[in-house]
N, C-alpha and C positions, 0 to 999 in steps of 0.2 A: 521425641528430640528432633529438631529440623534436619531437613538433610541440607547437608554442605558441602556442594562440591569444592574441592580446592587442588592448585596443580603444585606438585610437588617437583621439583629438580634434584637427582642425586648427584649426589658430588663424591669430591678425593675421598677415596677408599669404601665408596659404598653408602655417604651417609644423608641422610633426610632427616629436615629440618620439617615439623609438626608442627602448622600455621598457625601463629598467636591467636586466634579465633578459635578453633579447636579445641585448644590446649587449654582456650579459657572455658569453653563449654563443656568439657570433661574433666574440666578440672583439676587438669596434669600438672604437676610438682616437680620441679627439678629433682634427679632419684627416682620418680618413681618407674617402677619395674612394670615392663609388658614384656608379652609372649606373643613374636610374629610365628604365625604360620600361615600355608600354603592353601591356598581354599580352590581349586579350580585351578584360574589364572590369575588369581586375584591374589595379593599379599593382604592378611588380617593382620593388625593392632589389637591387643586387647590387656585389659590390666590381668597384671596374675590371679588377681584376687577374683576376678568374676571364674575365669579358667577352671582353681581352684576347687570354686563354690559347683560348678556346672559338675564337673566328675567327679565330689562328694554327693549332688544330686542322682546323677546315672547309678551308681552303688550303693547308695541309700538301701535298699530293698537286702542288700548282703547284712544276715547278724553278725555284731561286732567281733564276734570271739568263732568266726568265720576266716581264714585263710588261705587267700585265694592263691599266696605264692604257695603253699603247703599243698593247696588242692593241685596246683599247677604239676608241681615236684613228681609228685605218686601219680600225676596223670601220663607224664612222661616215661617215670620207672615201669610202670606198666605197658607202656606202650612199646620198649626197649626189649621185655620180658618177654612178649610176643615177640618181637621180629629175633630173635635169638632162633623160637621155636619152629618156626618156620623154615621148612629146607633151604 
């Protein structure tokens, strides 16, 4: 994808309009969902689907029958038990 620099202005209530050329290049349609995140001192807008795909890829090595929530709860309970035993 070609690099495009566009200056935008923050309007009332913090609204920003994505320039038409960028919307066309990215095939953004009204109603598309974007995720806004801070990277250093930059604002990054990404399609929600790309964020979800990146997260799925990050955790794909974890078997489907493993619950990270259950593991976290077990870990926290173990820590609490150890803390109660420490005088």
